[in-house]
Structures are given as structure tokens and as C-alpha cells.
C-alpha positions in Angstrom: 91.4 69.7 7.2 91.9 73.0 5.4 95.1 75.0 6.1 93.3 77.5 8.4 91.1 74.9 10.2 87.9 75.8 8.3 85.7 73.2 6.6 83.8 73.7 3.4 80.3 72.2 3.0 78.9 70.7 -0.2 75.2 69.9 0.0 73.4 67.6 -2.4 70.5 68.8 -4.4 68.2 66.3 -2.7 69.2 67.3 0.8 68.8 71.0 0.0 65.3 70.5 -1.5 64.1 68.5 1.5 65.4 71.2 3.8 63.7 74.0 1.9 60.4 72.1 1.4 60.3 71.5 5.2 60.7 75.2 5.8 58.1 76.2 3.2 55.6 73.7 4.4 55.7 75.2 8.0 56.2 78.9 7.2 55.2 80.2 10.7 57.0 77.6 12.8 60.6 77.0 13.6 61.7 73.9 11.7 64.7 71.7 12.5 66.3 68.5 11.4 69.6 66.7 10.9 72.0 66.9 8.0 73.6 63.6 7.1 76.9 63.2 5.3 80.6 62.5 5.6 84.0 64.0 5.2 85.1 63.8 1.6 87.6 61.0 0.9 89.2 63.2 -1.7 89.6 66.4 0.4 89.5 66.2 4.2 88.6 69.9 4.3 85.2 69.3 2.7 82.1 67.9 4.3 79.7 66.2 1.8 76.1 66.5 3.0 74.1 63.8 1.2 70.7 64.0 2.9 68.6 66.0 5.3 66.1 64.4 7.8 63.3 66.8 8.9 62.4 66.3 12.5 60.1 68.9 14.1 58.2 72.0 13.1 57.4 73.7 16.4 58.9 76.2 18.8 58.8 73.7 21.6 61.7 71.3 21.5 61.2 68.7 24.1 64.3 66.6 25.0 62.8 63.1 25.0 61.3 63.3 21.4 64.5 65.0 20.2 66.7 62.2 21.8 64.6 59.5 20.2 64.6 61.2 16.8 68.4 61.5 16.9 68.8 57.9 17.9 66.6 56.8 15.0 68.6 59.0 12.6 71.9 57.6 13.9 70.7 54.0 13.6 69.5 54.5 10.0 72.4 56.6 8.8 75.4 56.6 11.1 76.9 59.9 9.9 74.9 62.9 11.2 77.1 65.9 10.5 75.0 68.9 11.6 71.6 70.0 13.0 69.6 72.7 11.2 67.1 75.2 12.8 
């Protein structure tokens, strides 16, 4: 980790584009999803975000669909690093 305990995030172009397109597609709704990545093997103070998985685009976040979505993301890519809203 960094000397002061802070992490830096590097997001891939593909992950960023998917996140932005999800937001643009649903302009009037709250969107959320999962950012997938890992801690950099070169520098432990850097989190490399390699993909984003759009989940929902509504203001109502129900727990059962959210849990199922997170399980599916974890099974297909075992490194979720963050959740975006």
C-alpha cells in the first residue's frame, strides 16, 4: 500500500466506456454496477480496474436482485473491487 494508506485507481478504457455508456443510456435514472479488477502486482498501492459490469438503472435497489447480481459477477470474475452508483 502507499505510504499514507491511500490507494490509486487505474481504470481501463473498456471499463470506463461501459460505465459512461450505461450512464448515458439511462440519463434520468440512477445507474449502478460493479468494477472488476485487482491490486497491481507491480505496485500494491495501485488498484487496476479492468472491467465494469452494469447492473441496474432504477432508483429502487431491491436486495434479492442485487444479491443475485453480485453472486453472478463474483462467479464469472472473482475480483470485484468496487460498486459504482
